[in-house]
PyMOL commands that place a pseudoatom at each C-alpha (Angstrom):
pseudoatom trace, name=CA, resn=MET, resi=1, chain=A, elem=C, hetatm=0, pos=[40.181, 43.484, -0.195]
pseudoatom trace, name=CA, resn=SER, resi=2, chain=A, elem=C, hetatm=0, pos=[37.711, 45.324, -2.396]
pseudoatom trace, name=CA, resn=GLN, resi=3, chain=A, elem=C, hetatm=0, pos=[34.015, 44.592, -2.195]
pseudoatom trace, name=CA, resn=THR, resi=4, chain=A, elem=C, hetatm=0, pos=[34.072, 43.035, -5.685]
pseudoatom trace, name=CA, resn=LYS, resi=5, chain=A, elem=C, hetatm=0, pos=[36.764, 40.535, -4.630]
pseudoatom trace, name=CA, resn=LEU, resi=6, chain=A, elem=C, hetatm=0, pos=[34.990, 39.217, -1.532]
pseudoatom trace, name=CA, resn=THR, resi=7, chain=A, elem=C, hetatm=0, pos=[34.396, 35.500, -1.563]
pseudoatom trace, name=CA, resn=GLU, resi=8, chain=A, elem=C, hetatm=0, pos=[30.906, 34.291, -0.638]
pseudoatom trace, name=CA, resn=PRO, resi=9, chain=A, elem=C, hetatm=0, pos=[31.975, 33.290, 2.914]
pseudoatom trace, name=CA, resn=ASP, resi=10, chain=A, elem=C, hetatm=0, pos=[33.735, 36.653, 3.390]
pseudoatom trace, name=CA, resn=LEU, resi=11, chain=A, elem=C, hetatm=0, pos=[30.695, 38.551, 2.116]
pseudoatom trace, name=CA, resn=SER, resi=12, chain=A, elem=C, hetatm=0, pos=[28.496, 36.605, 4.516]
pseudoatom trace, name=CA, resn=ARG, resi=13, chain=A, elem=C, hetatm=0, pos=[30.852, 37.396, 7.395]
pseudoatom trace, name=CA, resn=VAL, resi=14, chain=A, elem=C, hetatm=0, pos=[30.971, 41.120, 6.535]
pseudoatom trace, name=CA, resn=ILE, resi=15, chain=A, elem=C, hetatm=0, pos=[27.156, 41.219, 6.573]
pseudoatom trace, name=CA, resn=GLU, resi=16, chain=A, elem=C, hetatm=0, pos=[27.081, 39.339, 9.875]
pseudoatom trace, name=CA, resn=MET, resi=17, chain=A, elem=C, hetatm=0, pos=[29.619, 41.721, 11.429]
pseudoatom trace, name=CA, resn=ALA, resi=18, chain=A, elem=C, hetatm=0, pos=[27.738, 44.760, 10.133]
pseudoatom trace, name=CA, resn=TRP, resi=19, chain=A, elem=C, hetatm=0, pos=[24.541, 43.539, 11.847]
pseudoatom trace, name=CA, resn=GLU, resi=20, chain=A, elem=C, hetatm=0, pos=[26.307, 42.912, 15.158]
pseudoatom trace, name=CA, resn=ASP, resi=21, chain=A, elem=C, hetatm=0, pos=[25.794, 45.776, 17.583]
pseudoatom trace, name=CA, resn=ARG, resi=22, chain=A, elem=C, hetatm=0, pos=[29.197, 45.682, 19.220]
pseudoatom trace, name=CA, resn=THR, resi=23, chain=A, elem=C, hetatm=0, pos=[31.405, 45.135, 16.173]
pseudoatom trace, name=CA, resn=PRO, resi=24, chain=A, elem=C, hetatm=0, pos=[32.755, 48.525, 15.051]
pseudoatom trace, name=CA, resn=PHE, resi=25, chain=A, elem=C, hetatm=0, pos=[33.201, 49.410, 11.404]
pseudoatom trace, name=CA, resn=GLU, resi=26, chain=A, elem=C, hetatm=0, pos=[36.919, 49.712, 12.122]
pseudoatom trace, name=CA, resn=ALA, resi=27, chain=A, elem=C, hetatm=0, pos=[37.057, 45.957, 12.866]
pseudoatom trace, name=CA, resn=ILE, resi=28, chain=A, elem=C, hetatm=0, pos=[35.509, 45.208, 9.469]
pseudoatom trace, name=CA, resn=GLU, resi=29, chain=A, elem=C, hetatm=0, pos=[37.993, 47.545, 7.840]
pseudoatom trace, name=CA, resn=SER, resi=30, chain=A, elem=C, hetatm=0, pos=[40.981, 45.941, 9.553]
pseudoatom trace, name=CA, resn=LEU, resi=31, chain=A, elem=C, hetatm=0, pos=[39.904, 42.428, 8.551]
pseudoatom trace, name=CA, resn=TYR, resi=32, chain=A, elem=C, hetatm=0, pos=[38.473, 43.004, 5.073]
pseudoatom trace, name=CA, resn=GLY, resi=33, chain=A, elem=C, hetatm=0, pos=[39.768, 46.417, 4.010]
pseudoatom trace, name=CA, resn=LEU, resi=34, chain=A, elem=C, hetatm=0, pos=[36.259, 47.858, 3.581]
pseudoatom trace, name=CA, resn=SER, resi=35, chain=A, elem=C, hetatm=0, pos=[35.575, 51.373, 4.814]
pseudoatom trace, name=CA, resn=GLU, resi=36, chain=A, elem=C, hetatm=0, pos=[32.254, 52.244, 6.422]
pseudoatom trace, name=CA, resn=LYS, resi=37, chain=A, elem=C, hetatm=0, pos=[31.009, 53.642, 3.100]
pseudoatom trace, name=CA, resn=GLU, resi=38, chain=A, elem=C, hetatm=0, pos=[31.973, 50.424, 1.319]
pseudoatom trace, name=CA, resn=VAL, resi=39, chain=A, elem=C, hetatm=0, pos=[30.192, 48.342, 3.987]
pseudoatom trace, name=CA, resn=ILE, resi=40, chain=A, elem=C, hetatm=0, pos=[27.081, 50.445, 3.410]
pseudoatom trace, name=CA, resn=LYS, resi=41, chain=A, elem=C, hetatm=0, pos=[27.339, 49.739, -0.336]
pseudoatom trace, name=CA, resn=VAL, resi=42, chain=A, elem=C, hetatm=0, pos=[27.741, 46.005, 0.344]
pseudoatom trace, name=CA, resn=MET, resi=43, chain=A, elem=C, hetatm=0, pos=[24.717, 46.028, 2.631]
pseudoatom trace, name=CA, resn=ARG, resi=44, chain=A, elem=C, hetatm=0, pos=[22.617, 48.019, 0.143]
pseudoatom trace, name=CA, resn=ARG, resi=45, chain=A, elem=C, hetatm=0, pos=[23.496, 45.574, -2.633]
pseudoatom trace, name=CA, resn=SER, resi=46, chain=A, elem=C, hetatm=0, pos=[23.065, 42.412, -0.534]
pseudoatom trace, name=CA, resn=LEU, resi=47, chain=A, elem=C, hetatm=0, pos=[19.925, 43.105, 1.500]
pseudoatom trace, name=CA, resn=LYS, resi=48, chain=A, elem=C, hetatm=0, pos=[16.317, 43.636, 0.526]
pseudoatom trace, name=CA, resn=PRO, resi=49, chain=A, elem=C, hetatm=0, pos=[15.420, 47.352, 0.555]
pseudoatom trace, name=CA, resn=SER, resi=50, chain=A, elem=C, hetatm=0, pos=[13.361, 47.038, 3.738]
pseudoatom trace, name=CA, resn=SER, resi=51, chain=A, elem=C, hetatm=0, pos=[16.146, 45.107, 5.501]
pseudoatom trace, name=CA, resn=PHE, resi=52, chain=A, elem=C, hetatm=0, pos=[18.691, 47.702, 4.423]
pseudoatom trace, name=CA, resn=ARG, resi=53, chain=A, elem=C, hetatm=0, pos=[16.539, 50.545, 5.808]
pseudoatom trace, name=CA, resn=LEU, resi=54, chain=A, elem=C, hetatm=0, pos=[16.107, 48.651, 9.076]
pseudoatom trace, name=CA, resn=TRP, resi=55, chain=A, elem=C, hetatm=0, pos=[19.873, 48.084, 9.331]
pseudoatom trace, name=CA, resn=ARG, resi=56, chain=A, elem=C, hetatm=0, pos=[20.680, 51.747, 8.565]
pseudoatom trace, name=CA, resn=LYS, resi=57, chain=A, elem=C, hetatm=0, pos=[18.202, 52.914, 11.183]
pseudoatom trace, name=CA, resn=ARG, resi=58, chain=A, elem=C, hetatm=0, pos=[19.743, 50.478, 13.657]
pseudoatom trace, name=CA, resn=VAL, resi=59, chain=A, elem=C, hetatm=0, pos=[23.389, 51.474, 13.160]
pseudoatom trace, name=CA, resn=SER, resi=60, chain=A, elem=C, hetatm=0, pos=[22.977, 55.214, 12.544]
pseudoatom trace, name=CA, resn=GLY, resi=61, chain=A, elem=C, hetatm=0, pos=[24.263, 56.990, 15.595]
pseudoatom trace, name=CA, resn=ARG, resi=62, chain=A, elem=C, hetatm=0, pos=[24.958, 53.755, 17.464]
pseudoatom trace, name=CA, resn=LYS, resi=63, chain=A, elem=C, hetatm=0, pos=[27.986, 54.451, 19.615]
pseudoatom trace, name=CA, resn=THR, resi=64, chain=A, elem=C, hetatm=0, pos=[29.161, 50.852, 19.624]
pseudoatom trace, name=CA, resn=LYS, resi=65, chain=A, elem=C, hetatm=0, pos=[29.549, 50.798, 15.810]
pseudoatom trace, name=CA, resn=HIS, resi=66, chain=A, elem=C, hetatm=0, pos=[32.238, 53.504, 15.888]
pseudoatom trace, name=CA, resn=ARG, resi=67, chain=A, elem=C, hetatm=0, pos=[35.327, 53.005, 18.012]
pseudoatom trace, name=CA, resn=ALA, resi=68, chain=A, elem=C, hetatm=0, pos=[35.814, 56.758, 18.509]
pseudoatom trace, name=CA, resn=LEU, resi=69, chain=A, elem=C, hetatm=0, pos=[32.309, 57.177, 19.977]
pseudoatom trace, name=CA, resn=ARG, resi=70, chain=A, elem=C, hetatm=0, pos=[32.564, 54.257, 22.401]
pseudoatom trace, name=CA, resn=PRO, resi=71, chain=A, elem=C, hetatm=0, pos=[32.868, 54.792, 26.116]
pseudoatom trace, name=CA, resn=GLU, resi=72, chain=A, elem=C, hetatm=0, pos=[36.341, 54.010, 27.407]
pseudoatom trace, name=CA, resn=SER, resi=73, chain=A, elem=C, hetatm=0, pos=[34.900, 51.155, 29.468]
pseudoatom trace, name=CA, resn=VAL, resi=74, chain=A, elem=C, hetatm=0, pos=[34.349, 49.149, 26.251]
pseudoatom trace, name=CA, resn=LEU, resi=75, chain=A, elem=C, hetatm=0, pos=[37.757, 47.640, 25.620]
pseudoatom trace, name=CA, resn=ARG, resi=76, chain=A, elem=C, hetatm=0, pos=[36.934, 45.310, 22.729]
pseudoatom trace, name=CA, resn=GLY, resi=77, chain=A, elem=C, hetatm=0, pos=[34.195, 44.899, 20.167]
pseudoatom trace, name=CA, resn=TYR, resi=78, chain=A, elem=C, hetatm=0, pos=[33.946, 41.161, 19.908]
pseudoatom trace, name=CA, resn=CYS, resi=79, chain=A, elem=C, hetatm=0, pos=[34.238, 37.959, 21.850]
pseudoatom trace, name=CA, resn=PRO, resi=80, chain=A, elem=C, hetatm=0, pos=[37.372, 35.801, 21.342]
pseudoatom trace, name=CA, resn=THR, resi=81, chain=A, elem=C, hetatm=0, pos=[35.456, 33.195, 19.317]
pseudoatom trace, name=CA, resn=GLN, resi=82, chain=A, elem=C, hetatm=0, pos=[33.725, 35.707, 17.037]
pseudoatom trace, name=CA, resn=TYR, resi=83, chain=A, elem=C, hetatm=0, pos=[36.204, 35.637, 14.181]
pseudoatom trace, name=CA, resn=LYS, resi=84, chain=A, elem=C, hetatm=0, pos=[35.811, 32.304, 12.420]
pseudoatom trace, name=CA, resn=ARG, resi=85, chain=A, elem=C, hetatm=0, pos=[38.881, 32.345, 10.215]
for i in range(1, 85): cmd.bond("trace and resi %d" % i, "trace and resi %d" % (i + 1))
show_as sticks, trace
zoom trace
């Protein structure tokens, strides 16, 4: 699903997932087909500039946002009720 074809509820959910500390970008990609770079574009377009800078500072280097950087003790990135489809 390309970022231009996201419905309003899907766009809202992508933004919510991007803000969540323990939801990796790979989970967003598997559900919505958006790569990390595309998520960054969505966030830049959807948030106020100050909110976008705050988000980028928050997720940059955060190990829980990238599945490959996570410790092996973290087996999943979300709770069972997180996905509201």
